[in-house]
C-alpha positions in Angstrom: 7.4 -30.9 -18.7 7.4 -31.2 -22.9 7.9 -27.6 -23.9 6.5 -27.0 -27.3 8.4 -25.0 -30.2 5.9 -22.1 -29.8 6.5 -22.1 -25.9 10.1 -21.9 -26.7 10.1 -18.9 -28.7 7.6 -17.0 -26.1 9.9 -17.8 -23.5 13.0 -16.6 -25.6 11.4 -13.4 -26.6 10.5 -12.9 -23.1 13.8 -13.3 -21.8 15.2 -11.0 -24.2 12.6 -8.4 -23.0 13.7 -8.9 -19.4 17.3 -8.9 -19.8 17.3 -5.6 -21.8 18.5 -7.5 -24.9 16.1 -5.5 -26.9 16.6 -1.7 -26.8 13.5 0.6 -26.4 9.7 -0.5 -26.1 9.5 -2.0 -29.5 10.5 -5.3 -31.0 12.4 -5.9 -34.0 10.3 -6.8 -37.0 8.9 -10.2 -37.5 11.1 -10.9 -40.4 14.2 -9.9 -38.2 12.9 -12.0 -35.4 12.3 -15.4 -37.1 15.7 -14.9 -38.6 17.3 -14.2 -35.4 15.3 -17.1 -33.8 15.7 -19.6 -37.1 11.9 -20.0 -36.7 9.1 -19.7 -39.1 6.7 -16.7 -39.4 4.0 -18.9 -38.5 5.8 -20.2 -35.3 6.9 -16.9 -34.2 3.2 -15.1 -34.9 1.8 -17.8 -32.5 4.3 -17.1 -29.6 3.7 -13.4 -30.2 0.0 -13.5 -29.9 0.4 -15.5 -26.4 2.6 -12.4 -25.6 0.3 -10.0 -26.6 -3.1 -11.9 -24.8 -0.9 -11.7 -21.3 -0.4 -8.0 -22.0 3.7 -8.2 -22.3 3.4 -6.9 -25.9 0.7 -4.9 -28.3 0.8 -5.0 -31.9 -0.1 -2.1 -34.1 -0.8 -2.9 -37.7 1.8 -1.0 -39.7 3.8 0.0 -36.8 4.8 -3.2 -35.1 5.1 -5.0 -31.7 5.6 -2.7 -28.8 6.7 -3.9 -25.3 5.0 -3.2 -22.0 7.6 -3.7 -19.0 4.8 -2.5 -16.8 3.0 -5.8 -17.0 6.1 -7.9 -16.6 6.7 -5.7 -13.0 3.0 -6.5 -12.1 3.3 -9.5 -9.7 0.5 -12.1 -8.9 -1.7 -11.3 -11.9 -4.6 -13.7 -11.8 -5.3 -13.5 -15.5 -1.9 -14.7 -16.1 -1.5 -17.6 -13.4 -4.3 -20.1 -13.2 -2.1 -22.2 -10.8 -1.8 -20.9 -7.3 2.0 -22.2 -6.9 3.0 -20.0 -9.9 0.8 -17.0 -8.6 2.8 -17.3 -5.5 6.4 -17.6 -6.8 5.5 -15.0 -9.1 5.3 -12.8 -6.0 8.6 -13.9 -4.8 7.8 -16.8 -2.4 9.2 -20.0 -1.6 6.0 -22.4 -2.2 5.0 -25.8 -0.5 1.4 -27.2 0.1 -0.2 -29.7 1.9 -3.3 -31.9 1.1 -6.1 -33.0 3.8 -7.2 -36.9 3.6 -10.5 -37.6 1.2 -13.6 -37.7 3.1 -17.4 -38.4 1.6 -20.2 -36.5 2.8 -23.5 -35.1 1.8 -24.0 -31.5 -0.1 -25.9 -28.9 1.1 -28.5 -27.1 -1.0 -25.9 -24.7 -2.5 -23.4 -27.3 -3.2 -25.7 -29.6 -4.7 -27.5 -26.7 -7.1 -23.8 -25.5 -8.2 -22.9 -29.1 -9.0 -26.5 -29.9 -10.4 -26.9 -33.2 -8.2 -29.6 -34.3 -5.6 -29.2 -33.4 -2.3 -29.0 -37.1 -1.1 -26.0 -37.5 -3.2 -22.6 -38.0 -1.8 -19.7 -35.9 -2.6 -15.7 -36.5 -1.8 -14.1 -33.3 -0.3 -10.5 -32.4 0.2 -8.4 -29.5 1.5 -5.4 -28.1 0.2 -3.4 -25.6 1.8 -0.6 -23.3 0.1 2.1 -21.9 2.2 4.4 -18.8 1.1 8.0 -19.0 2.9 6.2 -21.3 5.5 3.0 -19.1 6.0 -0.2 -20.3 4.9 -1.1 -18.0 2.4 -4.1 -19.7 0.2 -6.8 -22.5 1.5 -8.6 -24.3 -1.0 -11.3 -26.9 -0.8 -12.7 -29.0 -3.6 -16.1 -31.0 -3.9 -16.3 -33.3 -6.6 -19.7 -35.9 -6.8 -18.8 -39.2 -6.0 -20.5 -40.5 -8.7 -17.8 -39.6 -11.1 -15.1 -41.4 -9.5 -14.0 -44.9 -10.9 -12.2 -46.3 -8.1 -13.2 -46.6 -4.5 -12.2 -43.6 -2.0 -9.6 -46.0 -0.5 -7.8 -46.4 -3.4 -7.5 -42.7 -4.4 -4.4 -40.7 -3.6 -5.0 -36.9 -3.8 -1.4 -35.7 -4.1 -2.1 -34.2 -7.5 -3.1 -30.7 -8.8 -7.0 -30.6 -9.8 -6.6 -31.4 -13.6 -4.4 -34.3 -12.8 -6.7 -35.8 -10.1 -10.0 -35.8 -12.3 -8.2 -37.0 -15.3 -7.0 -40.1 -13.3 -9.9 -41.1 -10.8 -12.7 -39.8 -12.9 -11.3 -40.2 -16.3 -12.8 -36.5 -17.2 -10.8 -33.7 -18.9 -11.4 -29.9 -17.3 -12.1 -27.7 -20.1 -13.0 -24.6 -18.2 -14.0 -22.8 -15.1 -16.2 -19.9 -13.9 -15.1 -17.8 -11.0 -17.2 -15.8 -8.9 -14.9 -13.3 -6.4 -16.4 -11.8 -3.2 -15.3 -10.0 0.0 -16.2 -12.3 3.3 -15.2 -11.2 7.0 -13.0 -13.6 8.7 -13.9 -15.8 11.1 -12.3 -18.4 13.6 -11.1 -20.6 11.0 -9.5 -18.0 8.9 -8.1 -16.6 12.2 -6.4 -20.2 13.3 -5.1 -20.4 9.7 -3.7 -17.3 8.8 -3.3 -15.6 12.0 -5.5 -12.4 11.1 -8.0 -10.7 13.1 -11.4 -12.1 13.4 -13.8 -9.7 11.4 -11.3 -8.3 8.8 -11.9 -8.5 5.1 -10.6 -11.2 3.1 -11.1 -12.3 -0.6 -12.9 -15.3 -1.0 -13.7 -16.9 -4.6 -15.8 -19.8 -5.8 -15.1 -21.5 -8.8 -16.9 -24.1 -10.8 -15.0 -26.5 -13.3 -16.7 -28.0 -15.9 -16.2 -30.8 -18.1 -16.0 -31.2 -22.1 -19.6 -32.3 -22.0 -20.2 -28.8 -20.1 -21.3 -30.7 -16.9 -20.2 -29.2 -13.3 -17.7 -31.9 -12.0 -15.9 -29.9 -9.2 -16.8 -26.9 -6.9 -13.8 -25.2 -5.3 -13.8 -22.5 -2.6 -10.7 -20.6 -1.9 -9.8 -18.4 0.8 -6.8 -15.8 0.8 -4.3 -14.5 3.3 -4.5 -10.6 2.8 -1.1 -10.2 4.2 0.4 -12.1 1.5 -1.7 -12.4 -1.7 -2.1 -9.1 -3.4 -4.0 -10.2 -6.7 -4.0 -8.0 -9.3 -5.4 -8.0 -13.0 -4.7 -6.6 -16.2 -7.2 -5.2 -18.7 -6.4 -4.3 -22.4 
């Protein structure tokens, strides 16, 4: 993985905060930091902007950049991690995952509406299950209109993260996703998968992913094991 200069500076400042190399809850001045890290002010400010967006620091004009270690100590922040592997690893788990085979099916009315396709269209479906210390923690199912694929189903391997999968086999790039988070009651599927009681409350989310043309290309539905995944979110 290629690390940009901005990412390197961001990671360096973050490591300085984590290892208490900065005394107090205030960063050195930007001039001092740029000289210490031997980078331009422009690069440093871009890195600090990313840390600001993640809530790790706050900038107050005329006062400087202040550190918030409470945000670093908050694990499984869904506003910080978009990848479930990163989310679980942040919680201290050893993470593995498995993929199901791909299969074709017709969408139901709700899926067809979300993906803006005809009810008699075909969609490609596959599951991915994420394990935390060998326990099922997250189960995701993705549905993609078959019309987007540039290869036959038999020629497709699904051992990729969603971005890479869409880019490789649909020749499209994802630009954003819109999530809907809601509580549901666990059924037999969740009992078998997560080992939890039927009727217990669990978190579910639905996410629609869009292309650069603002077309919905994937509908994802996700279930979370409440004994493992304790999602949190920061506001500022």
